[in-house]
Each structure stands twice: as C-alpha cells, then as structure tokens.
VEXDREN-2710 file (C-alpha; in Angstrom, 1 decimal):
% VEXDREN-2710
k/r/px/py/pz
1/MET/-16.8/-17.7/-19.8
2/PHE/-18.2/-14.5/-20.8
3/ASN/-21.9/-14.7/-22.4
4/LYS/-23.5/-11.8/-23.9
5/ASP/-25.3/-10.4/-20.6
6/SER/-22.0/-10.5/-18.5
7/MET/-20.5/-8.3/-21.7
8/VAL/-22.9/-5.7/-20.7
9/GLU/-23.1/-6.0/-16.9
10/ARG/-18.8/-5.6/-17.4
11/LEU/-19.8/-2.6/-19.9
12/ILE/-22.5/-1.0/-17.5
13/ALA/-19.5/-1.7/-14.9
14/TYR/-16.3/0.3/-16.7
15/ARG/-18.6/3.1/-18.1
16/GLU/-20.1/3.3/-14.2
17/LEU/-16.5/3.6/-12.8
18/LYS/-14.9/5.9/-15.4
19/ASP/-18.3/8.0/-14.3
20/VAL/-19.5/8.6/-17.7
21/ASN/-23.2/8.9/-18.4
22/GLN/-25.6/7.2/-21.1
23/GLY/-25.3/10.3/-23.7
24/ASP/-21.9/10.3/-24.0
25/LEU/-20.9/6.9/-24.5
26/ALA/-23.9/6.5/-26.8
27/THR/-22.1/9.2/-28.7
28/ALA/-18.8/7.6/-28.6
29/MET/-20.3/4.3/-30.0
30/GLY/-22.1/5.8/-32.9
31/PHE/-25.7/6.2/-31.5
32/LYS/-27.8/8.5/-32.6
33/ALA/-29.7/8.9/-29.6
34/ARG/-28.9/7.6/-25.8
35/GLN/-32.0/4.9/-25.8
36/THR/-30.0/2.9/-28.0
37/LEU/-27.8/2.0/-25.3
38/SER/-30.3/2.5/-22.9
39/ALA/-31.4/-0.5/-24.2
40/ILE/-28.6/-2.6/-24.8
41/GLU/-28.1/-2.1/-20.7
42/LYS/-31.5/-3.2/-20.3
43/PHE/-30.8/-6.0/-22.1
44/GLU/-33.6/-5.2/-24.6
45/ARG/-31.5/-4.8/-27.5
46/ALA/-28.1/-7.0/-28.4
47/LEU/-24.4/-5.0/-28.0
48/LYS/-22.8/-5.6/-31.2
49/PRO/-18.6/-6.7/-31.4
50/GLU/-18.0/-3.4/-33.1
51/GLU/-20.1/-1.2/-31.2
52/LEU/-18.3/-2.4/-27.6
53/LEU/-14.8/-2.0/-29.7
54/LYS/-15.8/1.6/-29.5
55/ALA/-16.9/2.0/-25.9
56/LEU/-13.8/0.5/-24.9
57/GLU/-11.9/2.8/-26.8
58/TYR/-13.5/5.5/-25.5
59/LEU/-13.2/4.1/-22.3
60/LYS/-9.7/3.7/-22.5
61/VAL/-10.1/0.1/-21.7
62/SER/-8.3/-2.6/-23.5
63/PHE/-10.1/-5.7/-24.8
64/GLU/-7.8/-7.9/-22.7
65/GLU/-8.7/-5.9/-20.2
66/PHE/-12.1/-5.8/-20.5
67/VAL/-12.5/-10.1/-20.5
68/ASP/-10.4/-10.7/-17.8
69/PRO/-11.5/-13.7/-16.0
70/TYR/-9.9/-12.1/-13.1
71/SER/-11.1/-9.1/-12.9
72/LEU/-14.2/-7.9/-10.3
73/VAL/-15.0/-4.6/-12.2
74/GLY/-18.6/-3.8/-10.8
75/GLU/-18.9/-7.0/-8.4
76/ALA/-16.5/-6.9/-6.1
77/VAL/-17.4/-4.3/-3.1
78/TYR/-14.8/-3.3/-0.3
79/SER/-14.4/-1.6/2.7
80/TRP/-11.2/-0.6/3.5
81/ARG/-10.0/0.2/7.0
82/GLN/-7.2/2.7/6.8
83/THR/-5.1/5.5/8.2
84/ASN/-4.4/8.4/6.6
85/SER/-3.8/6.6/3.2
86/SER/-3.9/8.5/0.0
87/GLN/-6.5/7.8/-2.4
88/ASP/-4.1/6.9/-5.1
89/THR/-2.5/4.2/-3.1
90/LEU/-6.1/2.6/-2.5
91/ASP/-7.0/2.6/-5.5
92/SER/-3.7/0.7/-6.9
93/PHE/-3.8/-2.0/-4.2
94/GLU/-7.6/-2.5/-5.4
95/ALA/-6.9/-3.1/-8.6
96/ASP/-4.2/-5.7/-7.2
97/THR/-6.2/-7.1/-4.5
98/ASN/-9.5/-7.5/-7.2
99/ARG/-6.7/-10.5/-9.0
100/VAL/-6.4/-12.2/-5.5
101/VAL/-9.9/-12.4/-4.8
102/ALA/-11.0/-13.4/-8.2
103/LEU/-8.6/-16.0/-8.4
104/TYR/-9.2/-16.8/-4.7
105/ARG/-12.9/-17.7/-5.8
106/ASP/-12.2/-19.4/-8.6
107/LEU/-10.1/-22.1/-7.5
108/HIS/-12.5/-22.1/-4.1
109/LYS/-15.1/-22.9/-6.9
110/LYS/-13.0/-25.5/-8.8
111/PHE/-11.5/-27.3/-5.5
112/SER/-13.6/-26.9/-2.9
113/THR/-15.2/-30.3/-1.2
114/LYS/-17.5/-28.1/1.2
115/LYS/-21.0/-27.5/0.4
116/GLN/-21.6/-23.7/-0.3
117/SER/-25.4/-22.0/1.0
118/VAL/-27.0/-20.0/-1.8
119/LEU/-27.7/-17.4/1.1
120/LEU/-24.9/-15.2/2.5
121/PRO/-24.6/-15.3/6.5
122/LYS/-26.1/-12.3/8.6
123/LEU/-27.0/-11.2/11.7
124/PRO/-29.9/-9.6/13.4
125/ILE/-28.4/-6.2/13.5
126/LYS/-29.6/-2.9/11.7
127/LYS/-28.3/0.6/12.6
128/SER/-30.3/1.5/15.3
129/SER/-28.9/-1.4/17.8
130/SER/-27.8/-0.6/20.6
131/TYR/-24.4/-0.9/21.8
132/ALA/-25.6/-3.6/24.7
133/GLU/-27.7/-5.7/22.1
134/VAL/-24.8/-6.0/19.5
135/GLU/-22.8/-6.7/22.5
136/ARG/-24.9/-9.5/23.3
137/ILE/-24.7/-11.2/19.5
138/GLY/-21.3/-10.6/19.5
139/GLN/-20.6/-13.0/22.6
140/SER/-23.5/-15.6/21.8
141/LEU/-21.4/-16.0/18.5
142/ALA/-18.4/-16.9/19.6
143/SER/-19.8/-19.3/22.1
144/GLU/-22.0/-20.3/18.6
145/LEU/-18.8/-20.7/16.7
146/GLU/-16.9/-22.7/19.8
147/LEU/-14.2/-20.3/19.7
148/GLY/-12.9/-21.6/23.4
149/ASP/-11.2/-19.4/26.3
150/TYR/-9.1/-17.2/23.4
151/PRO/-11.5/-16.5/20.6
152/ALA/-8.8/-15.1/18.5
153/GLU/-7.0/-18.1/18.4
154/ARG/-9.9/-20.4/16.7
155/LEU/-11.7/-17.0/15.1
156/GLU/-10.2/-17.6/11.1
157/LYS/-11.1/-21.0/11.4
158/GLN/-14.6/-21.1/12.3
159/LEU/-15.7/-18.1/10.2
160/TYR/-14.5/-20.2/7.4
161/GLU/-15.7/-23.6/8.4
162/LYS/-19.7/-21.7/9.5
163/PHE/-19.8/-19.3/7.3
164/ASN/-17.2/-19.9/4.8
165/ILE/-16.1/-16.3/5.4
166/ALA/-12.3/-16.6/4.3
167/THR/-9.3/-14.4/5.3
168/LEU/-6.2/-13.9/3.2
169/TYR/-3.0/-12.3/4.9
170/LEU/-1.7/-10.2/2.8
171/ASP/1.4/-8.0/2.6
172/MET/-0.1/-3.7/2.3
173/PRO/1.1/-0.5/2.5
174/SER/1.2/0.3/6.0
175/SER/-1.5/2.9/6.3
176/ILE/-4.1/0.2/4.9
177/SER/-5.2/-2.4/8.0
178/GLY/-7.8/-4.7/6.2
179/ALA/-10.9/-4.7/4.5
180/ALA/-14.1/-6.2/4.1
181/THR/-15.0/-7.8/0.6
182/LYS/-18.3/-8.4/-0.9
183/LEU/-19.2/-10.6/-4.0
184/ASN/-22.1/-11.6/-5.2
185/ASP/-21.9/-15.0/-3.6
186/MET/-19.3/-15.0/-0.6
187/PHE/-17.2/-12.7/1.3
188/VAL/-13.7/-12.4/2.0
189/ILE/-11.7/-10.7/4.6
190/LEU/-8.6/-8.9/3.5
191/ALA/-6.1/-8.5/6.4
192/ASN/-2.4/-7.0/6.5
193/ARG/-0.3/-9.5/8.2
194/ASN/2.4/-7.0/9.0
195/GLU/0.3/-5.3/11.6
196/VAL/1.1/-6.8/15.2
197/ALA/-1.0/-9.9/16.5
198/GLY/-3.7/-8.1/18.4
199/ARG/-4.6/-4.7/16.2
200/ARG/-4.9/-7.6/13.3
201/ASN/-7.0/-9.7/15.0
202/PHE/-9.5/-7.2/16.5
203/ASP/-9.3/-5.7/12.5
204/ILE/-10.6/-9.3/11.4
205/ALA/-13.1/-9.2/13.9
206/HIS/-14.1/-6.0/12.9
207/GLU/-14.8/-6.9/9.4
208/ASN/-16.6/-10.3/10.4
209/PHE/-19.0/-7.8/11.6
210/HIS/-19.2/-5.7/8.0
211/CYS/-19.4/-8.9/6.2
212/LEU/-22.5/-10.4/8.4
213/THR/-24.0/-6.7/8.5
214/TRP/-23.7/-5.5/4.8
215/ASP/-27.4/-5.2/3.6
216/ALA/-28.3/-3.7/6.6
217/ILE/-25.5/-1.3/7.3
218/PRO/-23.5/-0.7/4.4
219/PRO/-19.8/-0.4/5.4
220/ALA/-18.6/3.2/3.6
221/HIS/-15.7/2.2/1.0
222/ILE/-12.9/3.8/3.4
223/GLU/-13.2/3.8/6.9
224/LYS/-10.3/5.7/9.2
225/ALA/-9.2/3.1/11.8
226/TYR/-8.1/4.0/15.4
227/THR/-9.2/7.6/15.5
228/SER/-11.3/9.6/18.6
229/ALA/-15.2/9.4/19.3
230/SER/-15.9/11.0/16.6
231/ARG/-16.9/8.0/14.8
232/PRO/-19.8/7.1/12.8
233/TYR/-22.2/5.0/14.9
234/GLU/-21.9/2.0/12.9
235/GLU/-18.5/1.6/13.1
236/LYS/-18.2/1.6/17.3
237/LEU/-20.6/-0.9/17.1
238/ALA/-17.9/-3.0/14.7
239/ASP/-15.6/-2.5/17.4
240/THR/-18.2/-3.3/20.5
241/PHE/-19.4/-6.6/18.3
242/ALA/-15.3/-7.6/17.7
243/SER/-14.4/-6.7/21.6
244/ALA/-17.7/-8.9/22.4
245/LEU/-17.1/-11.6/20.3
246/LEU/-12.8/-11.9/21.3
247/MET/-13.6/-10.8/25.1
248/PRO/-16.7/-12.6/25.9
249/LYS/-17.4/-11.5/29.2
250/GLU/-18.2/-15.5/30.1
251/LYS/-14.5/-15.9/29.7
252/ILE/-13.2/-12.8/30.6
253/ASP/-14.9/-13.5/34.3
254/LYS/-12.6/-16.8/34.6
255/HIS/-9.6/-14.3/35.1
256/PHE/-11.1/-13.0/37.6
257/SER/-13.4/-15.8/40.0
258/GLY/-13.0/-16.1/43.7
259/SER/-11.0/-12.3/44.4
260/SER/-11.0/-8.7/43.9
261/LYS/-8.0/-8.9/41.2
262/LEU/-5.0/-6.3/41.4
263/ILE/-5.1/-4.2/37.6
264/ASP/-2.2/-2.6/36.6
265/GLU/-0.1/-2.6/33.1
266/GLU/2.0/-6.0/33.5
267/SER/-1.8/-7.9/34.3
268/ILE/-3.6/-6.1/31.3
269/ASN/-0.4/-7.1/29.2
270/ILE/-0.4/-10.7/30.1
271/LEU/-4.3/-10.9/29.7
272/ALA/-4.1/-9.3/26.1
273/THR/-1.5/-10.9/25.0
274/LYS/-3.6/-14.4/26.2
275/PHE/-6.8/-12.8/24.3
276/GLY/-4.4/-12.3/21.2
277/VAL/-5.6/-8.5/21.2
278/SER/-3.9/-5.4/22.2
279/SER/-3.5/-4.3/25.9
280/GLN/-5.6/-1.2/24.9
281/ALA/-8.3/-3.0/23.7
282/MET/-8.4/-5.0/26.6
283/LYS/-8.0/-2.2/29.1
284/TRP/-10.8/-0.7/27.1
285/ARG/-13.1/-4.0/27.9
286/LEU/-12.1/-4.7/31.2
287/ARG/-13.5/-0.7/32.0
288/GLY/-17.0/-1.9/30.2
289/LEU/-17.6/-4.8/31.9
290/LYS/-16.7/-2.7/35.6
291/LYS/-13.8/-4.9/36.2
292/VAL/-12.0/-1.4/36.9
293/THR/-12.8/2.3/37.5
294/ARG/-12.3/5.5/35.7
295/LYS/-9.8/5.5/39.0
296/ASP/-7.8/2.8/37.6
297/ILE/-8.0/3.6/34.2
298/GLN/-6.6/7.3/34.4
299/SER/-3.6/5.6/36.7
300/LEU/-2.4/3.4/33.9
301/ASP/0.5/4.3/32.1
302/ASP/-0.1/4.1/28.7
303/SER/3.4/3.6/27.9
304/LEU/4.0/0.3/29.3
305/LEU/1.0/-1.0/27.2
306/ILE/2.2/-0.5/24.1
307/ASN/3.1/-3.8/22.4
308/ASN/1.6/-5.7/25.0
309/GLY/4.6/-4.8/27.1
310/ASN/6.7/-6.5/24.5
311/LEU/5.1/-9.8/25.2
312/VAL/4.0/-10.4/21.4
313/SER/6.2/-12.2/19.2
314/SER/7.2/-10.4/16.1
315/SER/5.8/-13.3/13.9
316/LYS/3.7/-13.0/11.3
317/PRO/0.9/-15.2/9.3
318/LYS/2.1/-16.7/5.9
319/LEU/1.0/-15.3/3.0
320/PHE/-2.5/-16.1/1.9
321/ASN/-3.7/-18.8/3.4
322/GLU/-3.2/-22.8/4.0
323/GLN/-6.5/-23.5/2.0
324/PHE/-5.6/-21.4/-0.9
325/VAL/-2.1/-22.4/-1.2
326/GLU/-3.7/-25.8/-1.4
327/TYR/-5.8/-24.9/-4.1
328/LEU/-2.8/-23.2/-5.7
329/TYR/-0.7/-26.4/-5.8
330/LYS/-3.9/-28.4/-7.1
331/ALA/-4.7/-25.8/-9.8
332/ILE/-0.9/-25.9/-11.1
333/ASP/-0.6/-29.9/-10.3
334/THR/-4.0/-30.6/-12.8
335/GLY/-3.2/-28.5/-15.4
336/TYR/-6.4/-26.4/-14.0
337/LEU/-4.1/-23.1/-14.8
338/SER/-0.5/-22.7/-15.8
339/VAL/2.1/-21.4/-13.3
340/ARG/3.3/-18.4/-15.1
341/LYS/-0.7/-17.4/-15.1
342/ILE/-0.8/-17.7/-11.2
343/SER/2.6/-15.9/-11.3
344/SER/1.4/-13.1/-13.8
345/THR/-2.3/-12.8/-11.5
346/LEU/-0.6/-12.6/-7.9
347/LYS/1.8/-10.4/-9.4
348/MET/4.4/-13.0/-8.3
349/PRO/7.8/-13.9/-9.5
350/LEU/7.7/-17.9/-9.7
351/ASP/11.2/-17.4/-7.2
352/ASP/8.4/-15.8/-4.5
353/LEU/5.8/-18.4/-5.5
354/SER/7.9/-21.1/-5.1
355/ARG/9.0/-19.9/-1.5
356/VAL/5.5/-19.5/-0.7
357/PHE/4.6/-23.5/-1.3
358/LYS/7.9/-23.9/0.7
359/ASP/6.8/-21.9/3.8
360/TYR/3.6/-24.3/3.7
361/GLY/5.2/-27.6/3.8
362/LYS/4.9/-28.2/-0.3
363/VAL/7.2/-28.5/-2.8
364/ALA/6.7/-26.4/-5.6
365/PRO/4.9/-28.4/-8.3
366/PHE/7.0/-26.6/-10.9
367/ASP/10.8/-26.1/-11.5
368/LEU/12.0/-22.9/-11.4
END
C-alpha cells in the first residue's frame, strides 16, 4: 500500500525518469520557488493531492500508472545482456518485465515459506580483483553450493535455495540474452528461454556474478554480449567467474585422469554438452586449464562446434519457473488476486495462462 513517503519517492523516480529538473516541475506545480519542491522531496513538507495531480499532468503520467502496485519505477535496476538491440526495444521490454518481476516479488512475500535474510548476498570481489582470484572464487562457490559434477544442472535451484536469487525464463526479443535485476530486497535473473542451452546457462552464471558483486562493481545498464576482447574488464571478470562456476577445474580434471586425452571437435562437443555449456566456452576453458595448446586450438574447425555438433536438444525451459507458477496458482485459488488482474499484469491472455499451468502439471484454477 502507498503511504505519503512512498508517494514522494515515486514522484522523485518519475521526475528523474523523465529527466525533469526540480525547477521546471516546481513551476508546473504552482510553486514560486524550487525550494518548495526540494522540501517535499526531503520529506520536510507534505505533498498535497492537487500538487501531485499537477505534477503528474506535467510529467504525462496517469494517476493509475503512478499508483500501480506492480510498477517498479525508481526501484528496479537492470543490467541487460544484449546484442545490437535498439533502445526502444529494451525500454519497451523493460517496462513489461517490470510488472512481471514486481508480481513475482509480491507473491513471493505473500506465499513463500522460506526464511529470507535482510542482507543481500555478495562475493568478496572488487573491480581490481585478478582473473585468478575470480576464477578461484567461482570454483569455490560451485563447491559450496554443492553443484555436483555438472554444475549447470543444479545452478538455478541452488541459487534460489542458498541466496534467494530466482531465475525467470521469459520469451525475449532475439537481440536480448538476459538480465540481472536488483530490487531493494532481492535479486532476479532473467533468461531468454529461446536461447540454446549452453549459452543460456552461461548467461545465468554471468548474471549471477553481477547479482553477487553489484555494490562493488555496479554493472552497466546495457552490456554487449559475445563481443571481442574490447569488452570492459569487469565483463571479462564476469565471464571468468561464469566459466569457473560452470566448469570447475576439479570437475574437468575427472575427464582427463589417467592418460593424455585426444582433444578434437567431437570430444569437445561431448564434454561441453555434459557440462551444459557451449563448445566454444568449453574450448576456451580447456585452453585456460592448459588441457590444450594454442596449436590445438588453431587446428580446430569451429564450424564443427556449432550447437555442440548438433548434440544439444532444441527443447526450451518452461515459461517463468515452477515456484512462480505455484505462487500464481495460490494467488488465484485463495482469492489474493483475480485471474483478470494476473492476466493483465503479465499481458497474457487467459488461454495462454491456462497453458502455463498445464505445462507445470496443474489444472488452471479458473474457467475459460
């Protein structure tokens, strides 16, 4: 529910979002001096209803939009991983995604039985950390999370269980790979469920780095994925972390014990598929672990590594995740939210919402 302070906080958020300075908005609200609005924003003076309405008119924001409980304006911070996506595409998708993330958070608070820490998790990594240090931490985290021989298989589950970091699988534009999302009280990783499994798993591990280092190394709002060596150092650190988390040396070594192993395109494809990563990611991880030489790398035919030599299934994860769908079911079944409210918030027709429940083995708690 909104209180007076949250009204002011959201007004500040919209003013900053619209790139409007205090002076201009103060004039639009009928104030003779900028200091009056400044006092309101410092919670030193009450915001009157008629003043708020004048502000919203100037900002071109409807009152309904302003008080929407599933708006995260001024609260959610995203770091998008994308390739040549237009600003309009990102802005539009972020606006829609805001509501999905806000709904997830609301239902998580309402229905989760899991005790949540008041502290957000973080790793002992800073911008000046070395690749070797980040690699060691990534491998140690894989061990602490008990990810097993093939970490990608359990990463999503353990991130939620240990750190309360949820992964939501969404249908995204092809130019967007995923995002790390920071709220005041939780992190959410967004993954494009239409990407191939290896790339998707690497994206999740990469965004996990951003979640766990957000304060020390604030990520850019937009980062380019799959680019050359010109990438920023912190993004290279994130890739190093993701590689070590998904392909720990200890687990890779098990496949090389006893004798020298012939490394060719087929063996890389098989190993990459077992670890749930792309063959390109496995190739460079093996090079970093000195399992192959530079000459070995140069002799490989990269065209034979595409889609892990066609060993990867084309199936994709179900929409959202099991926990979120369980929350949606409970929200409707208990009357906490109407099916129409959920449908409008998710921008999902009732037929599609019913199919989501069916995909997770549930009978939709409503009639079509």
